[in-house]
MARVO-566011 format. One record per residue (C-alpha): x, y, z; residue number from 1. Coordinates in Angstrom, 2 decimals. Layout:
BEGIN
+---------+---------+---------+-------+
!       X !       Y !       Z ! mardo !
+---------+---------+---------+-------+
!       X !       Y !       Z !   NUM !
...
+---------+---------+---------+-------+
END
This chain:
BEGIN
+---------+---------+---------+-------+
!       X !       Y !       Z ! mardo !
+---------+---------+---------+-------+
!  -32.72 !   45.59 !   43.43 !     1 !
!  -32.90 !   44.56 !   39.96 !     2 !
!  -29.83 !   46.81 !   38.82 !     3 !
!  -27.84 !   45.02 !   41.52 !     4 !
!  -28.70 !   41.23 !   40.23 !     5 !
!  -28.32 !   42.90 !   36.53 !     6 !
!  -24.54 !   43.37 !   37.76 !     7 !
!  -24.23 !   40.53 !   39.68 !     8 !
!  -25.09 !   38.63 !   36.54 !     9 !
!  -22.74 !   40.64 !   34.23 !    10 !
!  -20.01 !   39.86 !   36.96 !    11 !
!  -20.66 !   35.55 !   36.55 !    12 !
!  -20.32 !   35.73 !   31.72 !    13 !
!  -16.68 !   35.77 !   32.20 !    14 !
!  -16.74 !   32.62 !   34.34 !    15 !
!  -19.36 !   31.10 !   32.10 !    16 !
!  -17.99 !   31.68 !   29.00 !    17 !
!  -15.00 !   29.33 !   27.82 !    18 !
!  -13.68 !   30.76 !   24.74 !    19 !
!  -11.40 !   28.80 !   22.35 !    20 !
!   -8.51 !   30.77 !   23.31 !    21 !
!   -8.76 !   30.21 !   26.80 !    22 !
!   -8.94 !   26.00 !   26.25 !    23 !
!   -5.56 !   27.00 !   23.78 !    24 !
!   -3.77 !   28.70 !   27.13 !    25 !
!   -5.12 !   25.94 !   29.49 !    26 !
!   -3.76 !   23.08 !   26.94 !    27 !
!   -0.24 !   24.71 !   26.34 !    28 !
!   -0.19 !   25.69 !   30.47 !    29 !
!   -0.77 !   21.98 !   30.88 !    30 !
!   -3.95 !   23.20 !   33.31 !    31 !
!   -5.14 !   20.11 !   35.54 !    32 !
!   -7.91 !   18.37 !   34.59 !    33 !
!   -9.95 !   15.25 !   35.52 !    34 !
!  -10.73 !   13.65 !   32.14 !    35 !
!  -13.13 !   10.86 !   33.64 !    36 !
!  -16.03 !   13.72 !   34.46 !    37 !
!  -17.00 !   17.64 !   33.02 !    38 !
!  -17.44 !   18.66 !   29.48 !    39 !
!  -15.87 !   16.30 !   26.56 !    40 !
!  -15.53 !   18.31 !   23.92 !    41 !
!  -13.10 !   20.52 !   26.56 !    42 !
!  -11.38 !   17.46 !   27.67 !    43 !
!  -10.40 !   16.19 !   23.95 !    44 !
!   -9.77 !   19.83 !   23.40 !    45 !
!   -7.09 !   20.02 !   26.19 !    46 !
!   -5.39 !   16.64 !   25.34 !    47 !
!   -5.34 !   17.13 !   21.51 !    48 !
!   -3.42 !   20.36 !   21.32 !    49 !
!   -0.21 !   19.52 !   23.02 !    50 !
!   -0.70 !   15.74 !   21.62 !    51 !
!   -0.88 !   17.22 !   17.85 !    52 !
!    2.61 !   19.71 !   18.90 !    53 !
!    4.15 !   16.70 !   20.19 !    54 !
!    3.49 !   14.79 !   16.72 !    55 !
!    4.84 !   18.01 !   14.73 !    56 !
!    7.79 !   18.30 !   16.33 !    57 !
!    8.43 !   14.66 !   16.19 !    58 !
!    9.21 !   15.47 !   12.23 !    59 !
!   11.62 !   18.10 !   13.02 !    60 !
!   14.35 !   16.26 !   14.01 !    61 !
!   14.79 !   14.37 !   10.40 !    62 !
!   13.56 !   17.42 !    8.77 !    63 !
!   16.30 !   19.57 !   10.44 !    64 !
!   19.38 !   16.78 !    9.82 !    65 !
!   18.55 !   16.68 !    6.19 !    66 !
!   18.82 !   20.37 !    5.62 !    67 !
!   22.14 !   21.08 !    7.21 !    68 !
!   23.54 !   17.79 !    6.17 !    69 !
!   22.48 !   18.82 !    2.62 !    70 !
!   24.91 !   20.93 !    2.45 !    71 !
!   27.43 !   18.15 !    2.87 !    72 !
!   26.72 !   16.05 !   -0.21 !    73 !
!   24.80 !   13.73 !   -2.20 !    74 !
!   26.68 !   10.79 !    0.05 !    75 !
!   25.69 !   12.70 !    3.56 !    76 !
!   22.05 !   12.59 !    2.41 !    77 !
!   21.71 !    9.10 !    1.53 !    78 !
!   23.63 !    8.22 !    4.72 !    79 !
!   20.73 !    9.66 !    6.78 !    80 !
!   17.98 !    7.89 !    4.83 !    81 !
!   19.31 !    4.82 !    4.77 !    82 !
!   20.47 !    4.91 !    8.53 !    83 !
!   16.99 !    6.09 !    9.41 !    84 !
!   15.33 !    3.21 !    7.25 !    85 !
!   17.37 !    1.09 !   10.05 !    86 !
!   16.37 !    3.07 !   12.88 !    87 !
!   12.13 !    2.12 !   11.75 !    88 !
!   12.79 !   -1.43 !   14.03 !    89 !
!   14.03 !    1.25 !   17.12 !    90 !
!   10.75 !    3.61 !   16.58 !    91 !
!    8.91 !    0.20 !   16.26 !    92 !
!    9.92 !   -0.87 !   19.58 !    93 !
!    9.35 !    2.82 !   20.99 !    94 !
!    5.90 !    2.94 !   19.56 !    95 !
!    4.96 !   -0.49 !   20.72 !    96 !
!    6.11 !    0.01 !   24.28 !    97 !
!    4.59 !    3.31 !   24.59 !    98 !
!    1.09 !    1.72 !   23.89 !    99 !
!    1.76 !   -0.52 !   26.94 !   100 !
!    2.57 !    2.44 !   28.75 !   101 !
!   -0.15 !    4.79 !   27.75 !   102 !
!   -3.14 !    1.80 !   28.40 !   103 !
!   -1.79 !    1.20 !   31.79 !   104 !
!   -1.12 !    4.39 !   33.32 !   105 !
!   -4.08 !    5.76 !   31.82 !   106 !
!   -6.23 !    2.97 !   33.33 !   107 !
!   -4.64 !    3.36 !   36.94 !   108 !
!   -4.84 !    7.24 !   36.97 !   109 !
!   -8.89 !    6.24 !   36.05 !   110 !
!   -8.90 !    4.06 !   38.97 !   111 !
!   -7.40 !    7.37 !   40.84 !   112 !
!   -4.78 !    4.92 !   41.79 !   113 !
!   -1.51 !    7.21 !   41.51 !   114 !
!    0.45 !    4.76 !   42.82 !   115 !
!   -0.06 !    2.12 !   40.48 !   116 !
!   -0.04 !    4.71 !   37.66 !   117 !
!    3.48 !    5.65 !   38.89 !   118 !
!    4.65 !    2.33 !   39.56 !   119 !
!    3.63 !    1.13 !   35.86 !   120 !
!    5.84 !    4.16 !   34.88 !   121 !
!    8.54 !    3.19 !   36.51 !   122 !
!    8.49 !   -0.39 !   35.37 !   123 !
!    8.12 !    1.07 !   31.45 !   124 !
!   11.26 !    3.11 !   32.34 !   125 !
!   12.95 !    0.11 !   33.71 !   126 !
!   11.75 !   -1.71 !   30.39 !   127 !
!   12.76 !    1.29 !   28.08 !   128 !
!   16.41 !    1.26 !   29.43 !   129 !
!   17.04 !   -2.17 !   29.23 !   130 !
!   16.08 !   -1.65 !   25.53 !   131 !
!   17.91 !    1.23 !   24.77 !   132 !
!   20.91 !   -1.24 !   25.64 !   133 !
!   20.31 !   -4.09 !   23.72 !   134 !
!   19.17 !   -1.33 !   20.81 !   135 !
!   22.58 !    0.84 !   21.24 !   136 !
!   25.08 !   -2.18 !   21.46 !   137 !
!   23.57 !   -3.83 !   18.65 !   138 !
!   23.53 !   -0.97 !   16.42 !   139 !
!   27.20 !    0.13 !   17.44 !   140 !
!   28.24 !   -3.51 !   16.62 !   141 !
!   26.78 !   -4.11 !   13.55 !   142 !
!   26.51 !   -0.26 !   11.74 !   143 !
!   28.67 !   -1.03 !    8.97 !   144 !
!   27.21 !   -4.54 !    8.32 !   145 !
!   23.41 !   -2.99 !    8.35 !   146 !
!   24.55 !   -0.20 !    6.11 !   147 !
!   25.41 !   -2.98 !    3.62 !   148 !
!   22.76 !   -5.25 !    3.99 !   149 !
!   20.87 !   -1.78 !    2.84 !   150 !
!   22.53 !   -1.67 !   -0.28 !   151 !
!   24.29 !    1.45 !    0.78 !   152 !
!   26.91 !    2.19 !   -2.11 !   153 !
!   30.58 !    2.71 !   -1.44 !   154 !
!   30.79 !    6.41 !   -1.04 !   155 !
!   27.90 !    6.24 !    1.80 !   156 !
!   30.21 !    3.41 !    3.40 !   157 !
!   33.11 !    5.19 !    3.14 !   158 !
!   31.52 !    8.63 !    5.00 !   159 !
!   28.74 !    7.29 !    6.69 !   160 !
!   29.84 !    4.42 !    9.10 !   161 !
!   30.41 !    7.06 !   11.83 !   162 !
!   26.94 !    8.54 !   11.77 !   163 !
!   25.29 !    5.16 !   11.41 !   164 !
!   27.21 !    3.77 !   14.99 !   165 !
!   26.39 !    7.10 !   16.79 !   166 !
!   22.88 !    7.40 !   15.82 !   167 !
!   22.03 !    3.07 !   16.23 !   168 !
!   24.45 !    3.83 !   18.79 !   169 !
!   22.17 !    6.98 !   20.51 !   170 !
!   19.00 !    5.14 !   19.63 !   171 !
!   17.85 !    4.93 !   23.09 !   172 !
!   17.25 !    8.32 !   23.37 !   173 !
!   14.85 !    7.85 !   21.15 !   174 !
!   12.87 !    5.17 !   22.83 !   175 !
!   13.01 !    6.73 !   26.36 !   176 !
!   11.60 !    9.96 !   24.78 !   177 !
!    8.50 !    7.75 !   23.57 !   178 !
!    7.91 !    5.77 !   26.18 !   179 !
!    8.44 !    8.57 !   29.11 !   180 !
!    6.08 !   10.66 !   26.52 !   181 !
!    3.35 !    7.77 !   26.40 !   182 !
!    3.06 !    7.81 !   30.49 !   183 !
!    2.62 !   11.73 !   30.30 !   184 !
!   -0.16 !   11.09 !   28.21 !   185 !
!   -1.91 !    8.19 !   30.01 !   186 !
!   -1.73 !   10.29 !   32.95 !   187 !
!   -3.45 !   13.12 !   30.89 !   188 !
!   -0.18 !   15.21 !   31.01 !   189 !
!    1.01 !   16.17 !   27.54 !   190 !
!    2.12 !   19.34 !   28.11 !   191 !
!    5.17 !   17.44 !   29.89 !   192 !
!    5.48 !   15.12 !   26.59 !   193 !
!    5.33 !   18.74 !   23.83 !   194 !
!    7.81 !   20.70 !   26.29 !   195 !
!   10.22 !   18.11 !   26.19 !   196 !
!   10.40 !   17.51 !   22.58 !   197 !
!   10.30 !   21.40 !   22.15 !   198 !
!   13.75 !   21.78 !   24.19 !   199 !
!   15.26 !   18.90 !   22.76 !   200 !
!   14.04 !   20.47 !   18.88 !   201 !
!   15.28 !   23.71 !   19.61 !   202 !
!   19.04 !   22.66 !   21.25 !   203 !
!   19.13 !   20.09 !   17.95 !   204 !
!   18.46 !   23.21 !   15.80 !   205 !
!   21.31 !   24.62 !   17.72 !   206 !
!   23.69 !   21.81 !   17.99 !   207 !
!   23.56 !   20.62 !   14.38 !   208 !
!   25.47 !   23.18 !   12.69 !   209 !
!   27.79 !   23.83 !   15.46 !   210 !
!   28.82 !   20.23 !   15.66 !   211 !
!   28.78 !   19.67 !   11.60 !   212 !
!   30.31 !   22.63 !   10.91 !   213 !
!   32.11 !   23.28 !   14.13 !   214 !
!   32.22 !   26.61 !   15.81 !   215 !
!   34.92 !   28.01 !   18.87 !   216 !
!   36.59 !   25.29 !   20.14 !   217 !
!   34.48 !   23.05 !   19.09 !   218 !
!   36.03 !   21.07 !   15.90 !   219 !
!   34.08 !   20.04 !   12.43 !   220 !
!   32.82 !   16.55 !   12.96 !   221 !
!   31.36 !   16.59 !    9.61 !   222 !
!   28.50 !   14.02 !    8.95 !   223 !
!   29.09 !   12.59 !   12.35 !   224 !
!   28.62 !   15.47 !   13.99 !   225 !
!   24.82 !   15.24 !   13.17 !   226 !
!   24.27 !   12.19 !   14.98 !   227 !
!   26.41 !   13.77 !   18.33 !   228 !
!   24.04 !   16.82 !   18.21 !   229 !
!   21.21 !   14.77 !   17.59 !   230 !
!   21.44 !   11.90 !   20.13 !   231 !
!   22.78 !   14.88 !   22.83 !   232 !
!   19.43 !   17.11 !   22.36 !   233 !
!   17.16 !   14.23 !   22.85 !   234 !
!   19.35 !   12.87 !   25.69 !   235 !
!   18.83 !   16.47 !   27.28 !   236 !
!   15.26 !   16.14 !   26.47 !   237 !
!   15.09 !   12.76 !   28.45 !   238 !
!   17.00 !   14.32 !   31.35 !   239 !
!   14.35 !   16.84 !   31.34 !   240 !
!   11.68 !   14.38 !   31.45 !   241 !
!   13.28 !   12.60 !   34.50 !   242 !
!   13.29 !   15.86 !   36.35 !   243 !
!    9.64 !   16.50 !   35.60 !   244 !
!    8.88 !   12.75 !   37.55 !   245 !
!   11.19 !   13.16 !   40.04 !   246 !
!   10.45 !   16.60 !   41.05 !   247 !
!    6.88 !   16.34 !   41.60 !   248 !
!    5.84 !   18.70 !   38.82 !   249 !
!    3.87 !   15.41 !   37.60 !   250 !
!    1.19 !   13.42 !   38.95 !   251 !
!    3.68 !   10.69 !   38.59 !   252 !
!    5.84 !   11.09 !   41.02 !   253 !
!    9.00 !    8.75 !   40.29 !   254 !
!   10.84 !    7.18 !   43.39 !   255 !
!   13.51 !    4.71 !   43.71 !   256 !
!   10.51 !    2.13 !   45.14 !   257 !
!    8.35 !    2.76 !   41.63 !   258 !
!   12.04 !    1.74 !   40.09 !   259 !
!   11.76 !   -1.72 !   42.13 !   260 !
!   10.90 !   -4.27 !   39.34 !   261 !
!    7.30 !   -5.77 !   40.13 !   262 !
!    6.81 !   -8.87 !   38.35 !   263 !
!    3.53 !   -8.74 !   37.26 !   264 !
!    2.96 !   -5.21 !   35.97 !   265 !
!    6.17 !   -5.72 !   34.18 !   266 !
!    4.39 !   -8.76 !   32.31 !   267 !
!    1.12 !   -6.65 !   31.55 !   268 !
!    3.44 !   -4.28 !   30.06 !   269 !
!    5.53 !   -6.65 !   28.18 !   270 !
!    2.47 !   -8.47 !   26.71 !   271 !
!    0.62 !   -5.50 !   25.62 !   272 !
!    3.74 !   -3.64 !   23.82 !   273 !
!    5.06 !   -6.86 !   22.25 !   274 !
!    1.49 !   -6.97 !   20.19 !   275 !
!    1.97 !   -3.26 !   19.58 !   276 !
!    5.23 !   -3.41 !   18.05 !   277 !
!    4.20 !   -5.94 !   15.37 !   278 !
!    1.19 !   -3.76 !   14.68 !   279 !
!    3.27 !   -0.91 !   13.97 !   280 !
!    5.63 !   -3.00 !   11.95 !   281 !
!    2.74 !   -4.17 !    9.98 !   282 !
!    1.29 !   -0.56 !    9.18 !   283 !
!    5.22 !    0.67 !    8.70 !   284 !
!    6.24 !   -2.24 !    6.33 !   285 !
!    3.02 !   -2.19 !    4.10 !   286 !
!    4.36 !    0.54 !    2.40 !   287 !
!    7.95 !   -1.22 !    2.04 !   288 !
!    6.21 !   -3.51 !    0.36 !   289 !
!    3.92 !   -1.13 !   -2.24 !   290 !
!    7.51 !    0.19 !   -3.06 !   291 !
!    8.47 !   -3.03 !   -3.78 !   292 !
!    5.53 !   -3.18 !   -6.41 !   293 !
!    6.31 !    0.82 !   -7.61 !   294 !
!    9.74 !   -0.46 !   -8.78 !   295 !
!    8.55 !   -2.26 !  -11.53 !   296 !
!    7.82 !    1.09 !  -13.43 !   297 !
!    9.34 !    4.55 !  -14.06 !   298 !
!   11.28 !    6.16 !  -11.55 !   299 !
!    9.54 !    9.16 !  -11.99 !   300 !
!    6.43 !    7.22 !  -10.72 !   301 !
!    8.15 !    5.78 !   -8.01 !   302 !
!    9.68 !    9.42 !   -7.17 !   303 !
!    6.16 !   10.86 !   -7.36 !   304 !
!    4.33 !    7.96 !   -4.83 !   305 !
!    7.31 !    8.53 !   -2.39 !   306 !
!    6.97 !   12.47 !   -2.28 !   307 !
!    3.20 !   11.65 !   -1.77 !   308 !
!    3.63 !    9.60 !    0.92 !   309 !
!    5.59 !   12.01 !    2.63 !   310 !
!    3.09 !   14.58 !    2.59 !   311 !
!    0.12 !   12.62 !    3.46 !   312 !
!    2.19 !   11.37 !    6.38 !   313 !
!    2.98 !   15.49 !    7.26 !   314 !
!   -0.54 !   16.22 !    7.17 !   315 !
!   -2.51 !   13.55 !    8.64 !   316 !
!    0.16 !   14.44 !   12.14 !   317 !
!   -2.77 !   16.44 !   13.79 !   318 !
!   -4.86 !   13.54 !   12.76 !   319 !
!   -2.84 !   11.40 !   15.15 !   320 !
!   -2.51 !   13.81 !   18.04 !   321 !
!   -6.28 !   13.48 !   18.51 !   322 !
!   -5.88 !    9.40 !   18.23 !   323 !
!   -3.65 !    9.38 !   20.87 !   324 !
!   -6.32 !   12.34 !   23.19 !   325 !
!   -8.95 !    9.17 !   22.67 !   326 !
!   -6.40 !    6.43 !   23.76 !   327 !
!   -6.29 !    8.25 !   26.74 !   328 !
!   -9.66 !    9.25 !   27.49 !   329 !
!  -10.70 !    5.52 !   26.66 !   330 !
!   -8.10 !    4.26 !   29.81 !   331 !
!   -8.86 !    6.61 !   32.02 !   332 !
!  -12.37 !    6.34 !   31.87 !   333 !
!  -12.19 !    2.60 !   31.88 !   334 !
!  -10.25 !    3.06 !   34.64 !   335 !
!  -12.84 !    4.98 !   36.54 !   336 !
!  -15.65 !    2.41 !   35.61 !   337 !
!  -17.01 !    4.16 !   33.02 !   338 !
!  -17.23 !    2.34 !   29.59 !   339 !
!  -20.06 !    4.64 !   28.29 !   340 !
!  -18.00 !    7.74 !   28.75 !   341 !
!  -14.99 !    6.31 !   27.17 !   342 !
!  -17.39 !    4.76 !   24.31 !   343 !
!  -18.54 !    8.45 !   23.82 !   344 !
!  -15.16 !    9.64 !   24.25 !   345 !
!  -13.68 !    8.11 !   20.61 !   346 !
!  -16.82 !    8.74 !   18.77 !   347 !
!  -16.82 !   12.14 !   19.61 !   348 !
!  -12.75 !   12.75 !   19.31 !   349 !
!  -13.65 !   10.80 !   15.99 !   350 !
!  -16.36 !   13.02 !   14.89 !   351 !
!  -13.93 !   16.03 !   15.50 !   352 !
!  -11.34 !   14.32 !   13.12 !   353 !
!  -13.62 !   13.75 !   10.35 !   354 !
!  -14.33 !   17.27 !   10.31 !   355 !
!  -10.76 !   18.08 !   10.22 !   356 !
!   -9.43 !   15.39 !    8.15 !   357 !
!  -12.26 !   16.01 !    5.56 !   358 !
!  -10.94 !   19.94 !    5.48 !   359 !
!   -7.43 !   18.64 !    4.76 !   360 !
!   -8.86 !   16.02 !    2.24 !   361 !
!  -10.90 !   18.78 !    0.10 !   362 !
!   -7.79 !   21.23 !    0.18 !   363 !
!   -5.17 !   17.97 !   -0.70 !   364 !
!   -7.54 !   17.15 !   -3.47 !   365 !
!   -7.64 !   21.14 !   -4.94 !   366 !
!   -4.01 !   21.55 !   -4.29 !   367 !
!   -2.21 !   18.16 !   -4.94 !   368 !
!   -0.31 !   19.55 !   -8.03 !   369 !
!    1.03 !   22.57 !   -6.25 !   370 !
!    1.81 !   20.49 !   -3.22 !   371 !
!    3.88 !   17.75 !   -4.76 !   372 !
!    5.81 !   20.73 !   -7.26 !   373 !
!    6.92 !   22.03 !   -3.92 !   374 !
!    9.65 !   18.74 !   -4.10 !   375 !
!   10.30 !   18.33 !   -7.88 !   376 !
!    9.51 !   19.86 !  -11.08 !   377 !
!    9.37 !   16.89 !  -13.16 !   378 !
!    6.12 !   16.66 !  -15.16 !   379 !
!    5.68 !   12.89 !  -14.51 !   380 !
!    6.74 !   13.04 !  -11.26 !   381 !
!    3.97 !   16.01 !  -10.61 !   382 !
!    1.35 !   14.12 !  -12.53 !   383 !
!    1.59 !   10.63 !  -10.24 !   384 !
!    2.41 !   11.89 !   -6.81 !   385 !
!   -0.86 !   14.16 !   -7.78 !   386 !
!   -2.56 !   11.19 !   -8.53 !   387 !
!   -1.83 !    9.32 !   -5.44 !   388 !
!   -3.17 !   12.52 !   -3.45 !   389 !
!   -5.96 !   12.80 !   -4.96 !   390 !
!   -6.87 !    8.99 !   -4.58 !   391 !
!   -5.79 !    8.74 !   -1.34 !   392 !
!   -7.92 !   12.07 !   -0.35 !   393 !
!  -11.32 !   10.96 !   -0.99 !   394 !
!  -11.62 !    8.48 !    1.60 !   395 !
!  -10.21 !   10.49 !    4.78 !   396 !
!  -13.61 !   10.71 !    5.98 !   397 !
!  -13.49 !    7.25 !    7.23 !   398 !
!   -9.61 !    7.36 !    7.65 !   399 !
!  -10.47 !    9.63 !   10.37 !   400 !
!  -12.96 !    7.72 !   11.89 !   401 !
!  -10.88 !    4.36 !   11.54 !   402 !
!   -7.66 !    6.25 !   12.87 !   403 !
!   -9.49 !    6.93 !   16.28 !   404 !
!  -11.29 !    4.07 !   16.75 !   405 !
!   -7.66 !    1.85 !   16.25 !   406 !
!   -6.11 !    4.03 !   19.30 !   407 !
!   -8.83 !    3.98 !   21.35 !   408 !
!   -8.79 !    0.18 !   21.20 !   409 !
!   -4.72 !    0.49 !   22.19 !   410 !
!   -5.65 !    2.96 !   25.18 !   411 !
!   -8.19 !    0.14 !   26.07 !   412 !
!   -5.19 !   -2.24 !   26.00 !   413 !
!   -6.51 !   -4.34 !   23.61 !   414 !
!   -3.61 !   -4.34 !   20.96 !   415 !
!   -4.79 !   -7.44 !   19.42 !   416 !
!   -8.05 !   -6.04 !   17.60 !   417 !
!   -6.13 !   -3.16 !   15.95 !   418 !
!   -3.24 !   -5.78 !   14.64 !   419 !
!   -5.42 !   -8.04 !   13.12 !   420 !
!   -7.24 !   -5.52 !   11.48 !   421 !
!   -3.57 !   -3.58 !   10.22 !   422 !
!   -2.66 !   -7.33 !    9.28 !   423 !
!   -5.56 !   -8.36 !    6.97 !   424 !
!   -5.82 !   -4.89 !    5.38 !   425 !
!   -2.34 !   -3.78 !    4.93 !   426 !
!   -1.06 !   -7.37 !    4.04 !   427 !
!   -3.74 !  -10.07 !    2.55 !   428 !
!   -5.76 !   -7.05 !    1.20 !   429 !
!   -3.49 !   -4.09 !    0.09 !   430 !
!   -0.20 !   -5.34 !   -1.81 !   431 !
!   -2.26 !   -8.27 !   -3.37 !   432 !
!   -4.60 !   -5.91 !   -4.73 !   433 !
!   -1.90 !   -3.16 !   -5.81 !   434 !
!    0.16 !   -5.81 !   -7.64 !   435 !
!   -2.74 !   -7.42 !   -9.29 !   436 !
!   -4.44 !   -4.06 !  -10.35 !   437 !
!   -0.93 !   -2.58 !  -11.27 !   438 !
!    0.28 !   -5.57 !  -13.73 !   439 !
!   -2.33 !   -7.89 !  -14.52 !   440 !
!   -4.93 !   -5.57 !  -14.73 !   441 !
!   -3.00 !   -2.86 !  -16.68 !   442 !
!   -3.44 !    0.42 !  -14.59 !   443 !
!    0.22 !    0.66 !  -14.00 !   444 !
!    1.10 !    2.99 !  -10.50 !   445 !
!   -2.37 !    4.08 !  -10.71 !   446 !
!   -3.52 !    0.37 !   -9.34 !   447 !
!   -1.04 !    1.06 !   -6.77 !   448 !
!   -2.61 !    4.43 !   -5.86 !   449 !
!   -6.12 !    2.61 !   -5.96 !   450 !
!   -5.26 !    0.12 !   -3.54 !   451 !
!   -4.33 !    2.77 !   -0.62 !   452 !
!   -7.65 !    4.26 !    0.04 !   453 !
!   -9.51 !    0.63 !   -0.92 !   454 !
!   -7.32 !   -0.28 !    2.19 !   455 !
!   -8.23 !    2.23 !    4.49 !   456 !
!  -11.74 !    2.07 !    3.69 !   457 !
!  -12.12 !   -1.28 !    4.78 !   458 !
!   -9.54 !   -0.83 !    7.95 !   459 !
!  -12.02 !    1.99 !    8.84 !   460 !
!  -15.37 !   -0.01 !    8.43 !   461 !
!  -14.15 !   -2.89 !   10.20 !   462 !
!  -12.62 !   -0.67 !   13.18 !   463 !
!  -16.58 !    0.71 !   13.71 !   464 !
!  -17.85 !   -3.02 !   13.55 !   465 !
!  -15.29 !   -4.04 !   16.05 !   466 !
!  -15.42 !   -1.50 !   18.15 !   467 !
!  -19.46 !   -1.25 !   18.33 !   468 !
!  -19.16 !   -4.69 !   19.47 !   469 !
!  -17.63 !   -3.40 !   22.83 !   470 !
!  -15.87 !   -6.61 !   24.05 !   471 !
!  -12.46 !   -3.75 !   24.22 !   472 !
!  -14.48 !   -2.52 !   27.55 !   473 !
!  -13.66 !   -5.72 !   29.18 !   474 !
!   -9.99 !   -5.55 !   28.71 !   475 !
!   -8.08 !   -6.05 !   31.76 !   476 !
!   -4.61 !   -3.75 !   31.99 !   477 !
+---------+---------+---------+-------+
END
């Protein structure tokens, strides 16, 4: 009898052991999971992996375009850079709309109201289509004017108008990708967002050289071909998203009834998303202000800062994935009437994020010069860029908490609190302090670099204090 019990116990071991590789497999496959109950660590893991991969793939579009366009000359590369700076506004609209979609869908899913979640996704899609038409129409009509306003030289204006018109005209594909993926994340199904971007990126890698340089029956379109390829790839990604929504593969089963305009839900989305757009613009444009201060110094210092910012944005992408996971967990658990679990989700995700970013910070501090040297061989560029990386990396322990808690506010539908934090820390504090330390205090570029971690630390501390107050738990969505 004892031997039989032993054999029975041994058969049960595989069912109780949950190795990391199995969670990774489940996350990639998109195994359904109820995020309002069960072990929190596993829930975070299942959500974070596809979200991290999604964030990584968001950056591949511009890297791929830059690689192939780089073969067309400096004017073509400059056109891509200037056009992307114009697209920041469109991206801000997309991310703002995404905040509203994630918060609303997550709340309804937590309430086990899948009809309400689908209705919210439908209203978000309508709003995205309307904004796509507006942004695309304005982009086509004013592309040349926008290039001139951005100070584009004649060489760029000569070769870049076709690219800018196509890229800005097709900006609706960016909005819809952001928006539908946000609905998937709110529903706790980030795997569909990851797969949509994987498909779009794969197509872009294949189509970019075909449309730029020509192949078979496809004529060489040069720089304009890059825009056509990117828009077509993103459009196919959107078609894939819609197929998932309408064919019943997702919990969100979109129907014509869900696409009927519902003023109450629509206004709720606009209210949350409008603040979200402003919040993202505040954060993004603060670096424009810092860049303006940097232009007071040498071109090498400015170049070092530019490279450092790109490295920083790239290495914290996984941290953004974990922050998005926290937003979904907070929204769903508030909907399930369990604010304590929502709070635990945020703190536990923040703790995991702290471990990750602290490790990244140590590696960044140690290899700062090497990382900048990958982009430039100029000694002064490397020195300035490395100094910026080292100073920013020392605050990553608190930055990790700040990122997650800010997104947790957004996931709860409280987009005003992080907006106030961003406005106060980035514009009221960071830019004036950067100028004061750099110019009157005489620290030069180093003063700008010091202002960044100071602002991040203050933002994180404010986020921690305000999150502990718990007023976000009573936010209606």
